[in-house]
C-alpha positions in Angstrom: 5.5 -8.4 3.4 3.4 -7.0 0.5 2.9 -10.1 -1.6 0.2 -8.7 -3.8 2.2 -5.6 -4.6 5.2 -7.8 -5.5 2.9 -9.7 -7.8 1.8 -6.5 -9.5 5.5 -5.5 -10.2 6.2 -8.9 -11.9 3.0 -9.0 -13.9 3.3 -5.4 -15.0 6.8 -6.1 -16.3 5.5 -9.0 -18.3 2.5 -7.1 -19.6 4.7 -4.2 -20.7 6.9 -6.7 -22.7 3.9 -8.2 -24.3 2.2 -4.8 -25.0 -0.9 -5.8 -22.9 -3.3 -3.0 -21.8 -5.3 -4.2 -18.8 -9.1 -3.7 -18.6 -10.3 -0.7 -16.6 -11.9 -3.0 -14.0 -8.7 -4.9 -13.5 -6.7 -1.7 -13.1 -9.0 -0.5 -10.3 -9.0 -3.9 -8.5 -5.2 -4.2 -8.6 -4.9 -0.6 -7.3 -7.2 -1.2 -4.4 -5.4 -4.5 -3.4 -2.0 -2.9 -3.8 -2.9 0.0 -1.5 -4.3 -2.5 1.0 -1.0 -4.3 0.8 0.8 -1.0 1.4 -1.2 -0.3 4.5 -0.6 -3.9 5.7 3.1 -3.4 5.1 3.3 -0.1 7.0 1.2 -1.5 9.9 3.7 -4.3 10.3 6.6 -1.9 10.3 5.0 0.6 12.7 3.5 -2.0 15.0 6.7 -4.1 15.3 8.8 -1.0 15.9 6.4 0.1 18.6 6.6 -3.4 20.2 10.4 -3.4 20.1 10.2 -0.1 22.1 7.7 -1.5 24.6 4.4 -0.2 23.2 2.4 -3.4 23.1 -1.0 -1.6 22.6 0.1 0.1 19.4 1.3 -3.3 18.1 -2.1 -4.9 18.8 -4.0 -2.0 17.1 -1.8 -2.4 14.0 -2.1 -6.1 13.8 -5.8 -6.2 14.4 -6.2 -4.0 11.3 -3.9 -6.2 9.3 -6.2 -9.1 10.0 -8.9 -7.2 8.1 -6.6 -6.9 5.1 -5.9 -10.6 5.2 -9.7 -11.3 5.3 -10.1 -9.2 2.1 -7.2 -11.0 0.4 -8.5 -14.4 1.4 -12.1 -13.6 0.2 -10.7 -12.4 -3.2 -8.1 -15.0 -3.9 -8.8 -18.0 -1.6 -5.3 -17.5 0.0 -4.7 -15.6 3.2 -1.0 -14.8 3.5 0.5 -15.3 0.0 -2.3 -14.6 -2.5 -1.5 -15.7 -6.0 -4.2 -13.6 -7.4 -2.8 -11.6 -10.4 -2.4 -13.2 -13.8 -0.8 -12.0 -17.0 -3.4 -9.7 -18.5 -5.7 -9.6 -15.4 -6.6 -11.5 -12.3 -7.4 -15.1 -11.3 -11.1 -14.2 -11.0 -13.4 -11.2 -10.5 -14.3 -10.1 -6.9 -17.6 -10.9 -5.3 -20.0 -8.5 -3.5 -18.6 -9.9 -0.3 -15.1 -8.6 -1.1 -16.6 -5.1 -1.9 -18.4 -5.2 1.5 -15.2 -6.1 3.3 -13.3 -3.3 1.6 -16.0 -0.8 2.5 -15.9 -2.0 6.1 -12.1 -1.5 6.1 -12.5 2.0 4.7 -15.0 2.8 7.5 -13.1 1.4 10.4 -9.4 2.2 9.5 -9.4 5.9 10.3 -10.0 5.1 14.0 -7.2 2.6 14.1 -4.9 5.2 12.5 -6.0 7.9 14.9 -5.4 5.5 17.9 -1.9 4.8 16.8 -1.2 8.5 16.2 -2.4 9.3 19.8 -0.3 6.5 21.3 3.0 7.2 19.5 3.3 10.7 17.9 3.9 12.5 21.1 5.0 9.6 23.3 8.2 10.8 25.0 9.8 7.3 25.1 9.0 6.6 21.5 10.3 10.0 20.3 13.5 9.8 22.4 14.3 6.4 20.8 13.5 7.3 17.2 14.3 11.0 16.8 17.8 11.7 15.5 18.4 7.9 15.1 19.6 6.4 11.9 19.8 9.7 10.0 20.1 9.5 6.2 20.6 12.8 4.3 18.8 13.3 1.0 22.1 12.9 -0.8 22.9 9.6 1.0 19.4 8.2 0.4 19.8 8.9 -3.4 23.4 7.6 -3.4 22.5 4.4 -1.6 19.5 3.8 -4.0 16.9 4.0 -1.2 13.3 4.0 -2.2 9.8 4.3 -0.8 9.3 5.8 2.7 13.0 5.6 3.5 13.9 7.9 0.6 10.9 10.1 1.1 11.6 10.6 4.8 14.9 12.1 3.7 13.3 14.6 1.4 13.4 12.7 -1.9 10.2 13.7 -3.6 9.6 10.7 -5.8 6.6 8.5 -6.1 5.8 6.5 -9.2 2.1 6.7 -8.6 2.4 10.5 -9.3 5.5 10.7 -11.5 4.8 7.7 -13.8 1.2 6.7 -13.1 0.2 3.1 -13.7 -2.9 1.0 -13.0 -5.7 3.3 -12.0 -3.5 6.0 -10.4 -3.9 8.3 -13.4 -7.6 8.5 -12.6 -7.0 9.0 -8.9 -4.4 11.7 -9.0 -6.6 14.2 -7.2 -7.3 11.9 -4.3 -3.9 11.6 -2.7 -0.6 13.4 -2.2 3.0 12.3 -1.8 4.1 12.3 1.9 7.7 13.4 2.5 9.8 14.3 5.5 13.1 16.2 6.0 14.8 14.8 9.0 15.7 11.4 7.5 15.7 9.7 10.9 13.6 6.8 12.3 11.0 9.2 13.6 10.5 10.8 10.1 10.3 7.4 8.5 7.6 6.5 11.0 5.7 9.8 10.2 6.0 9.1 6.5 4.5 5.6 6.9 1.7 7.0 9.0 1.0 9.7 6.4 1.2 7.2 3.5 -1.4 5.0 5.2 -3.8 7.9 5.4 -3.3 8.7 1.7 -3.7 5.0 0.8 -7.0 5.0 2.7 -8.1 7.9 0.5 -7.2 6.0 -2.7 -9.1 2.9 -1.6 -12.1 4.9 -0.5 -12.3 6.6 -3.9 -11.5 3.6 -6.0 -13.9 1.1 -4.4 -16.9 3.4 -5.2 -15.8 3.9 -8.8 -14.9 0.3 -9.9 -15.7 0.1 -13.6 -17.8 -2.8 -14.8 -16.7 -5.3 -17.4 -14.2 -8.1 -17.5 -11.0 -8.4 -15.3 -9.0 -10.2 -18.0 -8.0 -9.4 -21.5 -8.1 -11.8 -24.4 -4.5 -13.0 -24.7 -4.9 -15.2 -27.8 -3.4 -12.5 -30.1 -0.6 -11.8 -27.6 0.6 -15.3 -26.9 0.5 -16.8 -30.4 3.8 -18.4 -31.1 
């Protein structure tokens, strides 16, 4: 669902083992694309959940926005659904001005999409009746069952690696976003957390795309990979 974010997890692990410090430009680009992947992931979850409950319009709003994320991924990597863009020590290639323009367009248009979904679902009686009080996880249960991400945070677990153990460019962007948490631990709270996280991801992308450092996107691995 979030292929680029999964790539980052793998390559970050390899880079830690090899003691590789990414270039500033690479850190920002990976951060932007990872947050786009997060938004795409949440749009799928929210849109599909709405569709399952009969809200076709919300599904269409969500998936239309996801297409813009796919356009960005395709322009950057050449692959639409499963971009193999990250590399040990950097990225396959630098981004073009076209990619920057697409990201800026997404930053400009996404708030309306987000607001439309909020208006359709947040106070929709049918949606609320079918999600509130359903699938409740207490904070203790979420921790005991090793839940993570929005599932854990919707149960009141205040834990986000971007804040607690900053990586990539998140250390530079600490002041631009907050950790979104809930208390109810039910389906409705998990929906609200995902909606809140998308708004915060939008802030991260908006700040990062206007402050991308210059320079290379790859480090010289000759010293690291000598056998």
